[in-house]
N, CA, C and O atoms as CSV, one atom per row, in Angstrom:
chain,resi,resn,atom,element,x,y,z
A,1,MET,N,N,0.820,-1.207,0.000
A,1,MET,CA,C,0.000,0.000,0.000
A,1,MET,C,C,0.860,1.266,0.000
A,1,MET,O,O,0.462,2.308,-0.521
A,2,LYS,N,N,2.068,1.145,0.608
A,2,LYS,CA,C,2.953,2.312,0.608
A,2,LYS,C,C,3.300,2.727,-0.821
A,2,LYS,O,O,3.396,3.914,-1.133
A,3,ILE,N,N,3.485,1.737,-1.669
A,3,ILE,CA,C,3.850,2.024,-3.061
A,3,ILE,C,C,2.729,2.791,-3.751
A,3,ILE,O,O,2.989,3.752,-4.475
A,4,ILE,N,N,1.489,2.375,-3.531
A,4,ILE,CA,C,0.353,3.063,-4.150
A,4,ILE,C,C,0.257,4.490,-3.635
A,4,ILE,O,O,0.014,5.417,-4.407
A,5,GLY,N,N,0.447,4.671,-2.328
A,5,GLY,CA,C,0.423,6.019,-1.748
A,5,GLY,C,C,1.529,6.884,-2.324
A,5,GLY,O,O,1.315,8.059,-2.619
A,6,GLY,N,N,2.714,6.302,-2.484
A,6,GLY,CA,C,3.835,7.042,-3.058
A,6,GLY,C,C,3.583,7.415,-4.505
A,6,GLY,O,O,3.912,8.518,-4.941
A,7,LEU,N,N,2.995,6.484,-5.248
A,7,LEU,CA,C,2.668,6.770,-6.646
A,7,LEU,C,C,1.606,7.861,-6.746
A,7,LEU,O,O,1.677,8.736,-7.609
A,8,HIS,N,N,0.624,7.796,-5.852
A,8,HIS,CA,C,-0.433,8.815,-5.852
A,8,HIS,C,C,0.164,10.193,-5.557
A,8,HIS,O,O,-0.214,11.191,-6.171
A,9,GLN,N,N,1.103,10.230,-4.606
A,9,GLN,CA,C,1.760,11.498,-4.274
A,9,GLN,C,C,2.574,11.992,-5.470
A,9,GLN,O,O,2.571,13.184,-5.776
A,10,SER,N,N,3.265,11.080,-6.141
A,10,SER,CA,C,4.057,11.460,-7.312
A,10,SER,C,C,3.164,12.007,-8.422
A,10,SER,O,O,3.508,12.994,-9.072
A,11,VAL,N,N,2.018,11.363,-8.636
A,11,VAL,CA,C,1.080,11.827,-9.655
A,11,VAL,C,C,0.568,13.217,-9.302
A,11,VAL,O,O,0.480,14.087,-10.169
A,12,ASP,N,N,0.229,13.430,-8.030
A,12,ASP,CA,C,-0.244,14.745,-7.589
A,12,ASP,C,C,0.825,15.813,-7.801
A,12,ASP,O,O,0.525,16.922,-8.243
A,13,GLU,N,N,2.074,15.474,-7.482
A,13,GLU,CA,C,3.171,16.426,-7.673
A,13,GLU,C,C,3.360,16.742,-9.156
A,13,GLU,O,O,3.591,17.893,-9.527
A,14,LEU,N,N,3.261,15.725,-9.992
A,14,LEU,CA,C,3.407,15.944,-11.435
A,14,LEU,C,C,2.275,16.805,-11.984
A,14,LEU,O,O,2.504,17.656,-12.844
A,15,LYS,N,N,1.064,16.592,-11.497
A,15,LYS,CA,C,-0.067,17.415,-11.937
A,15,LYS,C,C,0.139,18.866,-11.525
A,15,LYS,O,O,-0.136,19.785,-12.296
A,16,LYS,N,N,0.630,19.063,-10.293
A,16,LYS,CA,C,0.888,20.422,-9.808
A,16,LYS,C,C,1.979,21.078,-10.653
A,16,LYS,O,O,1.857,22.236,-11.051
A,17,GLU,N,N,3.038,20.329,-10.918
A,17,GLU,CA,C,4.138,20.850,-11.728
A,17,GLU,C,C,3.665,21.179,-13.143
A,17,GLU,O,O,4.066,22.192,-13.717
A,18,LYS,N,N,2.816,20.325,-13.698
A,18,LYS,CA,C,2.284,20.573,-15.038
A,18,LYS,C,C,1.470,21.859,-15.060
A,18,LYS,O,O,1.604,22.668,-15.979
A,19,ALA,N,N,0.623,22.049,-14.045
A,19,ALA,CA,C,-0.192,23.267,-13.971
A,19,ALA,C,C,0.694,24.504,-13.851
A,19,ALA,O,O,0.429,25.527,-14.483
A,20,GLU,N,N,1.749,24.409,-13.037
A,20,GLU,CA,C,2.677,25.536,-12.887
A,20,GLU,C,C,3.377,25.831,-14.211
A,20,GLU,O,O,3.530,26.991,-14.593
A,21,ASN,N,N,3.798,24.786,-14.902
A,21,ASN,CA,C,4.481,24.974,-16.188
A,21,ASN,C,C,3.552,25.586,-17.229
A,21,ASN,O,O,3.970,26.429,-18.023
A,22,GLU,N,N,2.295,25.162,-17.225
A,22,GLU,CA,C,1.334,25.741,-18.166
A,22,GLU,C,C,1.115,27.217,-17.874
A,22,GLU,O,O,0.976,28.020,-18.797
A,23,GLU,N,N,1.082,27.581,-16.593
A,23,GLU,CA,C,0.919,28.989,-16.213
A,23,GLU,C,C,2.143,29.799,-16.644
A,23,GLU,O,O,2.009,30.913,-17.149
A,24,LYS,N,N,3.324,29.238,-16.443
A,24,LYS,CA,C,4.555,29.917,-16.879
A,24,LYS,C,C,4.560,30.096,-18.394
A,24,LYS,O,O,4.929,31.154,-18.904
A,25,GLU,N,N,4.146,29.046,-19.109
A,25,GLU,CA,C,4.104,29.120,-20.570
A,25,GLU,C,C,3.134,30.210,-21.026
A,25,GLU,O,O,3.411,30.942,-21.976
A,26,LYS,N,N,2.005,30.308,-20.343
A,26,LYS,CA,C,1.013,31.327,-20.685
A,26,LYS,C,C,1.602,32.730,-20.482
A,26,LYS,O,O,1.412,33.616,-21.315
A,27,ARG,N,N,2.318,32.922,-19.364
A,27,ARG,CA,C,2.944,34.232,-19.104
A,27,ARG,C,C,4.026,34.535,-20.137
A,27,ARG,O,O,4.143,35.666,-20.609
A,28,LEU,N,N,4.815,33.518,-20.484
A,28,LEU,CA,C,5.868,33.722,-21.482
A,28,LEU,C,C,5.284,34.096,-22.839
A,28,LEU,O,O,5.816,34.969,-23.524
A,29,LYS,N,N,4.197,33.444,-23.229
A,29,LYS,CA,C,3.557,33.775,-24.506
A,29,LYS,C,C,3.036,35.200,-24.496
A,29,LYS,O,O,3.159,35.919,-25.488
A,30,LYS,N,N,2.449,35.613,-23.366
A,30,LYS,CA,C,1.947,36.987,-23.261
A,30,LYS,C,C,3.107,37.974,-23.346
A,30,LYS,O,O,3.015,38.987,-24.040
A,31,ASN,N,N,4.200,37.677,-22.637
A,31,ASN,CA,C,5.371,38.552,-22.694
A,31,ASN,C,C,5.921,38.638,-24.112
A,31,ASN,O,O,6.318,39.712,-24.562
A,32,LEU,N,N,5.946,37.516,-24.813
A,32,LEU,CA,C,6.431,37.505,-26.191
A,32,LEU,C,C,5.522,38.333,-27.091
A,32,LEU,O,O,6.001,39.074,-27.950
A,33,ASP,N,N,4.219,38.207,-26.896
A,33,ASP,CA,C,3.273,39.024,-27.668
A,33,ASP,C,C,3.484,40.505,-27.385
A,33,ASP,O,O,3.467,41.328,-28.299
A,34,ASP,N,N,3.685,40.841,-26.098
A,34,ASP,CA,C,3.917,42.238,-25.726
A,34,ASP,C,C,5.198,42.767,-26.370
A,34,ASP,O,O,5.232,43.894,-26.864
A,35,LEU,N,N,6.248,41.948,-26.360
A,35,LEU,CA,C,7.506,42.364,-26.988
A,35,LEU,C,C,7.334,42.556,-28.490
A,35,LEU,O,O,7.904,43.481,-29.069
A,36,GLY,N,N,6.558,41.693,-29.114
A,36,GLY,CA,C,6.283,41.844,-30.544
A,36,GLY,C,C,5.560,43.143,-30.833
A,36,GLY,O,O,5.866,43.832,-31.806
A,37,ASP,N,N,4.591,43.480,-29.978
A,37,ASP,CA,C,3.865,44.744,-30.144
A,37,ASP,C,C,4.800,45.935,-29.975
A,37,ASP,O,O,4.727,46.904,-30.730
A,38,GLN,N,N,5.690,45.856,-28.968
A,38,GLN,CA,C,6.637,46.948,-28.740
A,38,GLN,C,C,7.598,47.088,-29.911
A,38,GLN,O,O,7.919,48.203,-30.323
A,39,LEU,N,N,8.056,45.968,-30.447
A,39,LEU,CA,C,8.961,46.012,-31.596
A,39,LEU,C,C,8.269,46.639,-32.799
A,39,LEU,O,O,8.867,47.451,-33.506
A,40,ALA,N,N,7.030,46.272,-33.032
A,40,ALA,CA,C,6.280,46.857,-34.145
A,40,ALA,C,C,6.145,48.362,-33.964
A,40,ALA,O,O,6.231,49.115,-34.934
A,41,SER,N,N,5.937,48.800,-32.737
A,41,SER,CA,C,5.816,50.226,-32.451
A,41,SER,C,C,7.143,50.944,-32.707
A,41,SER,O,O,7.163,52.037,-33.273
A,42,VAL,N,N,8.239,50.331,-32.291
A,42,VAL,CA,C,9.559,50.934,-32.514
A,42,VAL,C,C,9.842,51.036,-34.010
A,42,VAL,O,O,10.329,52.063,-34.482
A,43,VAL,N,N,9.541,49.986,-34.748
A,43,VAL,CA,C,9.760,50.000,-36.197
A,43,VAL,C,C,8.936,51.112,-36.841
A,43,VAL,O,O,9.431,51.828,-37.711
A,44,GLN,N,N,7.691,51.257,-36.420
A,44,GLN,CA,C,6.833,52.314,-36.963
A,44,GLN,C,C,7.402,53.691,-36.628
A,44,GLN,O,O,7.401,54.586,-37.473
A,45,ASN,N,N,7.889,53.864,-35.391
A,45,ASN,CA,C,8.476,55.146,-34.994
A,45,ASN,C,C,9.718,55.465,-35.815
A,45,ASN,O,O,9.914,56.609,-36.223
A,46,VAL,N,N,10.557,54.464,-36.060
A,46,VAL,CA,C,11.758,54.677,-36.875
A,46,VAL,C,C,11.350,55.066,-38.295
A,46,VAL,O,O,11.935,55.972,-38.887
A,47,HIS,N,N,10.363,54.389,-38.828
A,47,HIS,CA,C,9.881,54.709,-40.177
A,47,HIS,C,C,9.355,56.147,-40.228
A,47,HIS,O,O,9.649,56.890,-41.165
A,48,ASP,N,N,8.579,56.527,-39.217
A,48,ASP,CA,C,8.049,57.896,-39.164
A,48,ASP,C,C,9.174,58.921,-39.078
A,48,ASP,O,O,9.129,59.957,-39.741
A,49,LEU,N,N,10.188,58.627,-38.254
A,49,LEU,CA,C,11.317,59.556,-38.124
A,49,LEU,C,C,12.090,59.667,-39.436
A,49,LEU,O,O,12.503,60.760,-39.822
A,50,GLN,N,N,12.284,58.552,-40.116
A,50,GLN,CA,C,12.981,58.592,-41.406
A,50,GLN,C,C,12.212,59.449,-42.402
A,50,GLN,O,O,12.807,60.225,-43.149
A,51,SER,N,N,10.908,59.310,-42.411
A,51,SER,CA,C,10.085,60.106,-43.326
A,51,SER,C,C,10.208,61.591,-43.005
A,51,SER,O,O,10.325,62.418,-43.908
A,52,LYS,N,N,10.181,61.924,-41.722
A,52,LYS,CA,C,10.298,63.330,-41.318
A,52,LYS,C,C,11.668,63.890,-41.681
A,52,LYS,O,O,11.779,65.019,-42.159
A,53,LEU,N,N,12.711,63.093,-41.451
A,53,LEU,CA,C,14.063,63.561,-41.768
A,53,LEU,C,C,14.241,63.753,-43.268
A,53,LEU,O,O,14.863,64.725,-43.696
A,54,GLN,N,N,13.714,62.857,-44.054
A,54,GLN,CA,C,13.831,62.991,-45.505
A,54,GLN,C,C,13.074,64.217,-45.991
A,54,GLN,O,O,13.504,64.873,-46.940
A,55,GLY,N,N,11.961,64.532,-45.357
A,55,GLY,CA,C,11.190,65.710,-45.736
A,55,GLY,C,C,11.873,66.996,-45.313
A,55,GLY,O,O,11.681,68.035,-45.945
A,56,ALA,N,N,12.676,66.943,-44.240
A,56,ALA,CA,C,13.324,68.144,-43.717
A,56,ALA,C,C,14.674,68.410,-44.377
A,56,ALA,O,O,15.211,69.512,-44.264
A,57,MET,N,N,15.223,67.418,-45.057
A,57,MET,CA,C,16.544,67.587,-45.661
A,57,MET,C,C,16.431,68.368,-46.966
A,57,MET,O,O,15.494,68.168,-47.740
A,58,PRO,N,N,17.396,69.262,-47.203
A,58,PRO,CA,C,17.401,69.972,-48.491
A,58,PRO,C,C,17.770,68.995,-49.603
A,58,PRO,O,O,18.393,67.964,-49.350
A,59,PRO,N,N,17.389,69.320,-50.814
A,59,PRO,CA,C,17.730,68.417,-51.929
A,59,PRO,C,C,19.244,68.345,-52.095
A,59,PRO,O,O,19.946,69.301,-51.767
A,60,PRO,N,N,19.748,67.239,-52.593
A,60,PRO,CA,C,21.201,67.117,-52.778
A,60,PRO,C,C,21.686,68.111,-53.829
A,60,PRO,O,O,20.950,68.460,-54.752
A,61,PRO,N,N,22.936,68.565,-53.683
A,61,PRO,CA,C,23.467,69.529,-54.664
A,61,PRO,C,C,23.599,68.882,-56.043
A,61,PRO,O,O,23.846,67.682,-56.172
A,62,VAL,N,N,23.428,69.710,-57.056
A,62,VAL,CA,C,23.533,69.231,-58.432
A,62,VAL,C,C,24.963,69.460,-58.891
A,62,VAL,O,O,25.470,70.580,-58.822
A,63,ASN,N,N,25.612,68.406,-59.357
A,63,ASN,CA,C,26.987,68.527,-59.861
A,63,ASN,C,C,26.951,68.818,-61.352
A,63,ASN,O,O,26.355,68.072,-62.128
A,64,ASN,N,N,27.599,69.914,-61.743
A,64,ASN,CA,C,27.641,70.285,-63.167
A,64,ASN,C,C,28.928,69.867,-63.788
A,64,ASN,O,O,29.141,70.096,-64.979
């Protein structure tokens, strides 16, 4: 009977560990999604800045 009790405890521990791992995975996926959103925002900001700089720059000199 000790073996069955030990196995039951092991199964319970594995279930708890699985639930914890699933929660960690869920948080990691959310963090990854958030980082992707932030990266997209940075890329958009860089694009906007490049457009503004190109609009503010004088035309290149003409070589004769």
